[in-house]
KEKE-3310 file (N, C-alpha, C; in steps of 0.2 Angstrom, whole numbers, plus 5000, padded with zeros to 4 digits):
npx = (5004:5007:5001:4993:4983:4989:4989:4997:4998:4985:4985:4995:4989:4977:4984:4990:4979:4973:4982:4983:4970:4970:4981:4976:4964:4970:4978:4967:4961:4971:4972:4960:4960:4970:4965:4954:4961:4966:4965:4960)
npy = (4994:5008:5020:5023:5034:5043:5049:5059:5064:5069:5079:5087:5091:5098:5108:5115:5119:5128:5137:5143:5148:5157:5166:5171:5177:5187:5194:5199:5207:5217:5222:5228:5237:5245:5250:5257:5267:5275:5290:5291)
npz = (5000:4994:4991:5002:5012:5025:5042:5044:5031:5029:5039:5034:5022:5027:5034:5024:5016:5026:5027:5015:5013:5024:5020:5008:5012:5020:5011:5003:5013:5015:5003:5001:5012:5007:4995:5000:5006:4996:4988:4975)
capx = (5000:5012:4997:4988:4983:4991:4986:5002:4996:4979:4987:4999:4984:4973:4988:4991:4973:4971:4987:4981:4964:4972:4985:4971:4960:4974:4979:4961:4960:4976:4971:4954:4962:4974:4960:4950:4966:4968:4961:4956)
capy = (5000:5014:5026:5024:5041:5043:5054:5064:5067:5073:5085:5092:5094:5103:5114:5119:5123:5133:5143:5146:5152:5163:5171:5174:5182:5192:5198:5203:5212:5222:5226:5232:5243:5249:5253:5262:5273:5278:5296:5291)
capz = (5000:4994:4991:5007:5015:5032:5046:5042:5024:5031:5043:5030:5018:5031:5036:5018:5014:5030:5026:5008:5014:5028:5016:5003:5016:5023:5005:5001:5018:5014:4996:5002:5015:5002:4990:5004:5008:4990:4987:4969)
cpx = (5004:5007:4992:4989:4984:4988:4991:5000:4990:4981:4991:4994:4980:4977:4989:4985:4971:4976:4985:4975:4966:4976:4980:4967:4964:4976:4973:4960:4965:4974:4965:4955:4966:4970:4956:4955:4968:4963:4957:4950)
cpy = (5006:5020:5027:5031:5040:5049:5060:5068:5071:5079:5090:5095:5099:5109:5118:5123:5129:5139:5146:5150:5158:5168:5174:5179:5188:5197:5202:5208:5218:5226:5230:5238:5248:5253:5259:5268:5277:5284:5295:5287)
cpz = (5000:4994:4996:5010:5023:5036:5045:5036:5025:5035:5039:5025:5021:5032:5030:5016:5019:5029:5020:5009:5018:5024:5011:5007:5018:5017:5003:5006:5017:5008:4997:5006:5011:4998:4994:5005:5002:4989:4980:4971)
residu = (MET:ASP:HIS:ALA:ILE:THR:ILE:GLY:ASP:VAL:LEU:ILE:ALA:SER:ALA:VAL:SER:ILE:ALA:VAL:VAL:GLY:LEU:GLY:GLY:LEU:ALA:ALA:TRP:VAL:LEU:SER:LEU:TYR:ALA:LYS:GLY:MET:PRO:ARG)
# end
């Protein structure tokens, strides 16, 4: 069973997905603040 999914794989996948969602939300928040701060 070379391709068996282990608990480590699940933890890594969940950590990566959480990091991606967190970074995406942070980037969107920073961009929205930056857009609000622009006088244009």
